[in-house]
N, C-alpha and C positions, 0 to 999 in steps of 0.2 A: 504494500500500500504506500502511496506517495506521502510525503511529509505534509502534515496539517498546516494550512496557511491561516493567517489572521488578518481580517479586514476591518476597516473603520466602520463604526456604527452609522456614519453619515454618508458612506459610499463614495467619498471624494478623494480617496487615496488608494494606491495599489496595495494588494495583499502582500504580506511579508512573513518571514519566518518568526517563530515564537521568540527566539533569542533577540531578534531585532525589535519586536514589539515590546519586550521587557526593557530593553535598553532605551528606547524612545519614550516610553511612558504614554504619551498622547500622540494620536495620529496627526499628520501635517494639516489635515482639514479641520482639526479641533475635535474629532470624534474619538470614541473609545474603541480599543481593539477587541474583537470577538473572533472565535474560531469559525471558519467557514462551515463547519459541521461539528456536532458534538460526537466525540468518539464513543465507541462501544466499551462498556465495562461488564466483565463477567463476575457476578456476585459470588459464584461458587469459588472463585479464587480467594475469597476473604474468609473461608471457613477456618476457624481456629486462630485467626489473625486479630490481635488486639493492640499491638504496639503502634503508636501513632506514625512513626517513621515508615513502618512497613505498609500501613494503610495508605500513606502518602505515595509511596512507590507504585502501588497497584492501582490506586484511583486516578493518579495523574499521568500514568504511563502513556496513554493514548494522546494526551495533549502535547507530549514531548516527542512523540514518534517521528523519527526522521530528522529531528532538529539537532543542531550541533551541541545542545545542552543535554541531549538524551542520555548519553553515557555518564553524565555527572549527576543525574537525578537522585541516585541513592545517596551520594555524598551530601548533596544539598539538603535532602530530607533528614538525614541523620543530624546535621548541624542545626536545622531549624526546629525540629520536633524533639528536642531533648528535655522537655519538661511536660508535665501531665495536663490533660484536659478532662478530668473525671466527670462522669454523669452520675450524680449522687441522688439518693432517695431523699425527698423532703419528709422528714419524720413528722408524724402527727397529721399528715394529710389523709383524708378519708378515702381518696381515690389514688390512682397510680400517678403520682406527681414526682418529677425529677428536676434537678437543676444541672445544666451543663456549665461547669465552672471553667471559665476561660481566663482566669486572672492569676494563674500560677507562674507566669513568666517574669522576666527581669523588671518590667515596669508595671506589673499587676493589672494588665488589661489585655483584651483579646487581640489588639493590634500587634502584640509581640510575635505571634505566629507568622503573619504575613510579612512583617518588616524583616525578620530574620531570614525567611525564605528568599525574599528579594535581594537582601544583602549578599547571601551566598551565591545566588544566581549571577549577579553582576560581578562578584569576585571571580567567578569562573570565566567571565568574558573579558576580563581586564587585559589579558595577554594579547588581545587583538588590536589594541591601540595604546598610544602613549599619552594621548590628550586627556587631561583630568576631566572628571565628570562632576557636574553640579546638580544636585538633587534638590528641587524645590518642593516644599511640603506645606500645604495649607492644613491647619489643624484646629479643631474645635475642642481639643483637650488631650486626647490620648494618643493620636497618631504621631504627633511630633516627638513625644518622649520615646515611643517605641522605635521610631526610625533613628533617632539620635543614638539610642542604646545599641541598635544593630550595626550602625555604620561608624560609631565613634572610633577615632584614631586609625581608620583605614586610610592609608596615605594617598590613594588614588581618587578619592572622592571628597567633595565639600557638601555639607548638608546646610541648607538654608530653610529655617522654620519660620513661617508666618502664622502668628496667632493673634486673636482679637483681645485688645486691652480690656481688662476688667470683666471678661466674659468666660474665664476658666476658673476652676477652683484654685485656692492658694497652693495646694499641694501639686496640682497639675502644672501650675506655672513654674514651680520649683523644678519639676522634672523637665520642663521645656527649656530651662535657662541655666542648667547646672553644668554644662558640658565643656564649653570652650574648645580649644584645639581646632578640629576641622568642622565644628558645628557653630553656625551663626544663628542667633535667635532674634527675630524682628517682631517687635510688639506693635501691631497695627491699630491705629485709632479708628476702629470700625468693627464690623461683624465678621463671623466666619465666612459669610458669602462674599464679603470684600476680599478676604484673604484668598479664597478660591478663585475669584475673578482675576486677581492680580497674577496668580500662577498661570492661569489659562492665557492671559494677555502676554505674559513673558514667553510662553511656549510658541505663540504664533508671531512673535516679533522676530523677523529674520536676522536682524543684526545681533540681538541678544542671544538667540538660539545658537547662532554660529560661533559667537565669541566664547560662550560658556559651556557648550555641549550639555544641554539640559536633559534631565530625566525626572520622572516623578515617582514618589513613593506613596502617594495617596492611593485609594482603592480604584482610582481611574487607571492605574497601572495593572495590567493583566497578571504581572508577577506577584502582586499583593493579593489579588482576588483568588487565583487558583488554589493556594494553600489553605484558604479559609474554607474550602469545601471539605477538607480532610477531616476536621473535627465533627462536622455534620455526618459524614459517611461513617466514621467510627462510632459516634454516639447512637445513630439510628440502628446500626447493626447490633450494638450491645443491648439497647432497650428492647428491640424485637426478640432477641434471644431470651431476655429475662422475663418478658411479659407475654410473648406470643402475638403482640399487636404492633401495628405501624405507629410510631410516635408522631404526635403533632407538636410543632414548635411555635413558641411565642418569642419573637425576636425584637429587642429594642432597636429602633431604626432611626437613622439620621441621613447619612449620605447614600444609604442603601447598598453599600458594598457587602457587608456581612449578611444581609438579608438575601442579596442576589446569589451569594455563594450557596446558601441553603436551597434556593430555587434550582440552581444548576445541579446540585447533588441529587435532588429529587428527579430532575430530568434525566440524569444518568441511570436512574433505576434504583437508587438506594431507598430503603423502606421508610419514606417520610410521608406523612399524611398531610393534614392541613398546615399551612404556614400563615400565621397572623403577625402583622407588623404592629408593634406598639410604639407609637409616636408620642412625643410630649406636645406642648401647645403649638408647635409648628405643624400645621395641619395640611400642608400642600398635598401629600399623598392621600390621606383619608378623604379629603375633599374631592380629589380627582376621581377616586373610586366611587364616591357618592354621586357626583354630578356629571362626570365625563368631561369636565373642562380642566385642562392643564393650566394652572395659574401660579407660577412661581412667585414668591414674594419675599420681602425682607425677613430675615430670621428674627425670632423673638427670644430674648434671654430667659432661660429657665434653670431650675435646679439640676436637671439632667443635661448639663451644658454640652457634652460631647454629641448630643443629638440636635443641637440648635442649628438646623439647616433648613433654609427656605426654598432652595433650588437644588435638590439632590442630583448630583452628577450621574449616578448609576441608573437613574430612571431611563437614560438612553439605552442601556443594556436590557432593562426590563421590557421596554417598549419594542425593542428589536425581537425579543422572544415572544411577546404577547402584543401583536400590533394593534389590536382593538381593545377598547376599555372593557368590552364584554368578555373577551378571552382572558383579560387580566383578572377581572372579578371572579371568574371561574376558578382561578388558581391562587389568588391572594385576597386577604381582607386586611383592613387596617383600622385601628382605633387611636384616638387622641386622649391623653391623660394630662390633667392640669397639675400645677405645683401643689396645691392643697391636697389633692387626692394622692399624689406621690408621697407626701409626708404621712398621711393617714395609713397608707399601705405599708410603709416601713415600720410604723408602730404596731399595726395589727399582726403582721407576719412574724415580727420578733416575738410578740406575746404568744402567738399560736404555735409557731414552728421553731422558735429560738434561732431563726435565720436572720443574719445581718445583710440587708440588701443595700447596694448603692442606689442612687436615685434612678439610674437607667434600668437596672434590673427590676426595680419596683414598678416601672411602667408595665413590664411583662407580667409581673405578679398581679397587678390590678386587672389586666385584661383576663387573666385566668379566673380571678375571683368573679368576674362578670359573666362567665359562661354558665349556661344552665346546667342543672345536675346531670341530665342525660348526656350532654356533650362531655362533661368531665368523666363520666362513668364509662363511656363507650370506647375511649382511646386512652393510652398513656400520653401524658403531656409533659413537655420539657420546657422549662423557663431558661432562657439563655442569659446567664450571669456574665455580663461583659466586662465588669471592672470590680476591683476589690473595694469594699466600702471604706477602707482606710484612706483612699484617695479623696473621699468626700466626708471626712470626719466632722467638718464644721456643720454639715447638714445632718448626718446620721446620728452622731453621739448625743446631741440634745434630745432627739426624738426617742431613743431607746434608753437614755439615762445611764449610759455606761461607756467606757472607752473601747474603741475598736483596736484590736491588736494590729500593729503595723508589720507587714512582712519584712524580713531582713533585707531583701534586695531593695525594697522601696525606702527603708529607713536609711540605708547608706547614701542614696541619692539626695535625700532631704537634708543631709548634713553638708552638702557642697555649696559653695558660694554661687550667686546668680550673676549672669552676664547677658544683657539684651540691649537692643537699640530701639528707641521709639521712633515710629515713622507715620506719616499721614498715608491714607489709602490710595496712593498714586503709583503708577508704573514707573514714573520718573524717579521717585524716591527709592523704590526697590532697586532699580538699575544702578543708581548711585551707590547704594549699599553693597551691591555685588562687586563694585570696584574697590 
């Protein structure tokens, strides 16, 4: 079979190899790369397999088939998936309720998996050129820290993080600004959408792109998205083995990268039932599914700050897979949860289950609580726990009236000094900072 090619979601750029799509990040026409077809996955090959790195090899093999990175996939997977993503029983729940814990990596958020996989992939490609790489990262909280940790002190790359001033938690900001060396942190006087816009503007600016050899580590990069399918594949297989049923997933959603990874895993044939997107007060996606009108808007600051996205980039990929709103509604549903309800859910689930949720995970927990009894009973359900509650101690601790234990990896980062540059939300200012 010939090598799988990757085409832009906008159709205005030639299809290229996976390695090139990972290196470029964004297509020249501003679109997001997608495989020209989804590869076949043989679920029988996963019998008895539980180690994440091995699940990654088998589930991603078809995406890498014929690519110059194919022979390195095992090495990349071993380096990226060397910490756990357990699917744990939520004790005290009357139905089959689980939590997919994605916060056991170095920066205590699900972004660690994709960032490390991307870093290892690009490391394997570095021998092909001597020109340094500049990775631009727009972050609403967790992406920037994970990317910085994955690429810190790699001499062939410079990381430039753009994050919105005053719109991330204090501990998130410390993770974004504690690195130095090859990491530059730009605090933008605007929203996440401004940061994302600036990254996209830089990518399509011919002069800047040529001068700095840009790539992206946001979920717009296919190299970030592919590994996020792995923990859904592993989790769904595990829950099906334990319960005999296809698990349904409730996923905290912002820029839709993590959610789309679950959609892809289901399309490949992994045993995933319903997928519900849990949004905060940024209602762009729930409103679209409700009205059929796509109306991006300015983002609204919320307690679940990593989900404060008014114009989610990965909707391009979702719409490429489900071209009509009717087809999308048949495969996805979405709900919006406000800050007051997030707080109440954190309190209730701590009292009922002794679980400490971050504000993002609490949106998923609230959606589960709103399901009727028959829905909860008919399927196993998995809440996707995207970040450790210690990253949001200022929100969580007053609600549960106790301290949240800080993971050792996170604690070591919080002790480092901060370094950042304040900038207005203009491409000119970002271009000057790059110099």
